[in-house]
C-alpha positions in Angstrom: 106.8 130.5 125.9 104.0 131.2 128.4 102.5 134.7 128.7 102.2 136.1 132.2 99.1 138.3 132.7 99.6 140.9 135.4 96.5 141.8 137.3 96.1 145.5 138.2 96.2 146.5 141.8 92.9 146.3 143.7 90.7 149.4 143.5 89.4 149.1 147.1 91.2 148.3 150.4 90.4 146.8 153.7 88.2 149.1 155.9 86.8 151.2 153.1 83.1 152.1 153.2 81.5 151.2 149.9 78.1 151.0 148.2 76.6 148.3 146.0 73.2 147.2 144.7 71.5 146.1 147.9 73.2 148.3 150.5 76.3 149.7 152.1 79.2 148.0 153.7 82.8 147.8 154.6 85.6 145.9 152.8 86.9 143.1 155.0 89.3 141.4 152.6 90.1 141.2 148.9 91.5 138.4 146.8 92.1 137.5 143.1 89.4 135.4 141.5 89.5 134.4 137.8 91.5 137.4 136.7 89.4 139.8 138.7 89.5 141.2 142.2 86.8 139.8 144.6 85.9 141.4 147.9 84.4 140.2 151.1 82.0 143.0 152.2 80.4 143.2 155.6 77.0 144.8 155.1 75.9 147.6 157.5 73.4 146.5 160.1 69.9 147.7 160.1 67.8 148.5 163.2 68.2 145.9 166.0 65.4 143.3 165.8 63.2 142.6 168.9 65.0 139.2 169.6 68.4 140.8 169.6 71.4 140.1 167.4 74.0 137.3 167.6 76.6 138.8 165.2 76.9 140.5 161.9 73.9 140.2 159.6 75.6 139.4 156.3 79.0 139.2 154.7 78.9 138.9 150.9 81.4 138.3 148.1 81.4 141.0 145.4 83.5 141.6 142.3 85.2 145.0 141.9 82.7 146.0 139.1 79.8 145.6 141.6 81.2 148.2 144.1 81.1 152.0 144.2 83.3 154.0 146.6 81.1 156.2 148.7 83.4 159.2 148.6 83.3 159.2 144.7 79.5 159.0 144.5 77.8 160.3 147.6 74.2 159.1 148.2 71.5 161.4 147.1 69.0 162.3 149.9 
C-alpha cells in the first residue's frame, strides 16, 4: 500500500508583494517542487539605467521558506 503525502496549500499567491534576501518582488507563479512550494518572483526594478531598459531586470525562483510577506513584517526605515 502506497502512502499519499498531501502538500499544504501555498502560503503566497500570484500578485502578492514579498520580501526576500536580496530585495523585494511580486509573486508571478507558484508550483510544487520536491514536496515544497516554489515561486517565480519578479524583482522590483531599480532606477532606470542611462542606456534604458529592455524588460524586467530579474525573475528568480525561490522556495516558500525564503520569502516574507511584506504585510506581516514591514520594512524598518
